[in-house]
C-alpha positions as CSV (number, residue, x, y, z in Angstrom):
1,M,1.7,-28.4,7.9
2,T,-1.2,-29.1,6.2
3,T,-2.7,-27.4,3.3
4,W,-5.4,-26.1,4.9
5,S,-3.3,-24.5,8.0
6,I,-0.2,-23.5,5.3
7,L,-3.8,-21.7,3.6
8,G,-5.0,-19.8,6.9
9,H,-1.3,-19.3,8.1
10,T,-0.7,-17.4,4.4
11,A,-4.5,-15.4,5.3
12,K,-3.4,-13.9,8.7
13,V,-0.2,-13.0,7.4
14,L,-1.5,-11.2,4.3
15,E,-3.9,-9.5,7.0
16,E,-0.9,-8.6,9.4
17,R,1.1,-6.9,6.3
18,R,-1.9,-5.3,5.7
19,D,-2.4,-3.5,8.8
20,D,1.5,-3.3,9.1
21,Y,2.0,-1.8,5.7
22,G,-1.1,-0.6,4.0
23,D,-2.8,-0.8,1.0
24,P,-1.0,-3.6,-1.2
25,S,-1.6,-2.2,-4.7
26,E,-0.5,1.5,-3.4
27,Q,2.8,-0.7,-2.0
28,F,3.6,-2.4,-4.9
29,R,3.0,0.2,-7.5
30,A,5.5,2.8,-5.0
31,I,8.1,-0.4,-5.3
32,A,7.4,-0.1,-8.9
33,E,8.5,3.6,-9.1
34,R,11.3,3.1,-7.3
35,W,12.7,-0.1,-9.2
36,S,11.8,1.8,-12.4
37,I,14.5,4.6,-11.0
38,T,17.1,1.1,-10.2
39,L,16.8,0.2,-13.4
40,G,16.6,2.8,-16.0
41,T,13.4,1.2,-17.8
42,P,9.6,0.6,-16.4
43,V,8.2,-1.8,-13.8
44,T,4.8,-2.1,-13.1
45,A,3.6,-3.5,-10.1
46,D,2.5,-6.6,-11.5
47,Q,6.1,-7.2,-12.5
48,V,7.1,-6.6,-8.8
49,V,5.3,-9.0,-7.5
50,L,5.9,-11.9,-10.0
51,C,9.9,-10.6,-9.2
52,M,9.0,-11.7,-5.8
53,I,7.7,-15.0,-6.9
54,D,10.7,-15.5,-8.4
55,L,12.8,-14.6,-5.8
56,K,10.8,-16.8,-3.3
57,L,10.7,-19.9,-5.9
58,T,14.5,-20.0,-6.1
59,R,14.7,-20.1,-2.1
60,L,12.0,-23.1,-2.3
61,A,14.2,-24.5,-4.8
62,Y,17.5,-23.9,-2.4
63,D,15.2,-26.0,0.7
64,P,11.9,-26.8,-0.5
65,R,10.9,-27.5,3.2
66,H,11.1,-23.9,3.9
67,V,7.6,-22.7,5.3
68,D,7.8,-19.1,5.0
69,S,9.2,-19.0,1.5
70,M,6.1,-21.1,0.8
71,V,3.6,-19.1,2.6
72,D,5.3,-15.9,0.5
73,V,4.4,-17.7,-2.6
74,I,0.8,-18.1,-1.8
75,G,0.9,-15.0,-0.6
76,Y,2.0,-12.7,-3.5
77,A,-0.3,-14.9,-5.6
78,A,-3.2,-14.8,-4.4
79,L,-2.1,-10.8,-4.2
80,L,-1.4,-10.7,-7.8
81,K,-5.0,-10.2,-9.3
82,E,-5.8,-7.6,-6.4
83,V,-2.1,-5.6,-7.8
84,R,-3.8,-5.7,-11.3
85,A,-7.0,-4.5,-10.9
């Protein structure tokens, strides 16, 4: 895949996920609320996004050719600004 095709594919995935799950900001806030309960400490939506990026980077360290993980890192990074707004 070329850089532009990966970016185009990521945009398509983000659009599909928005259709499937709704507003990402709301979803990440809901995840943060659940993780706060599970971990017993406050977690923000920003932190959820950053942790998801870390998860995908760890998987990429295991297999740097895994395109889905690459797309997920790009997608989460793109959503970070939206989630922080």
